[in-house]
N, C-alpha and C positions, 0 to 999 in steps of 0.2 A: 321363840326362845327369848326374845327381848322382854316379852310380857312376864315370863317366869323370872328372869333376872331382876326386873323392876320390882315384882312382888316380893321376891326373896330379900332384896336389899332393903325394901321398906320394912319388912318384918324384922330383919336383923337389926336395923338401926333403931327400932323401937326398944331394944334392950340396951340398957346403959353399960352392961358388962362386956359389950363387943369390943374387941381390941383390933385396931388396924395396925398393920406393920408398915414399915417405910415403903414397901412395894405396894402401890395402890391396888394391884390385881389380887392381893392375898387378903382374905377375910378370915379372922380367927374368932372362936367363941368356945364356950363350954361344950364338950363333946356331946353330951346328952341333948342339949338345947339345939345344937347344929343338926344332929340327927333328926330331931322332931321337925325342924324347919325343912330339911330335905324331903322327908317323907310326907309331910302335910301340905306345905306351901308349894313345893316343886313336884310333888307326887312321884318322887324318885324312889327307886329300890336299889339296895346295895347288891351289886352283881359280882364283884370281884374284890379280892384283897390280897395283899402280900406284905411281908415284912421288909422294911427298908433298913432296919438295924434293930438292935436289942430294945430300943425304946420308941420306935417309930413304925407305924403301920400305914400303908397306902390303901385307899378304898376307891373303887369306881362305883358311882351312883348313876343310874340310868332311868329316865322317864320312859316306860315301855310304850307309851302312846306316840311320842314324838321322836324318840331316840336321842334326845338331848342328854349330855353326859356331864358329870361333875367329878373332878379328881380331888379327894380329900386326904390330907395327911393328918393322922391322929397320933398324939403323944401319950406316954404313960402318965403324965401329970394331969390328964383330964381335959386337955385342950385339943381342939381340932381346927384345921385351917383348910379352906378351899383354896387350892393352888392353881386350878385350871378348870375351865368350862368350855363346852363346845356343842356341836350338833352332829347329827347323822352318824351315831355310833354304829359300828358293824362288828359283830362277834365273829371271830375267825377260828373258833374252836373246831379242830378237825373232827370229821365223822369217825366213828369207831371202825377199826379195821375188820 
């Protein structure tokens, strides 16, 4: 996972438009660019999403090989922020009755 985080941060920092918030753990960028980074650099797939409010969407991205996960908050203004990352994602979807 550290290899992916390092690769991702290197790629993100290569873009001057990357905005860092005051919280060091949150990285924001243009939504389309962040989505490309997640899918190409981290090889993640968007597996879940849900509305947090009228202008905010939460997305869960997972690398299917390693089960590393990334939680992304996307805004209607075209900005997305990585708000959490981790490993060993486990899907708890119940089996059909």
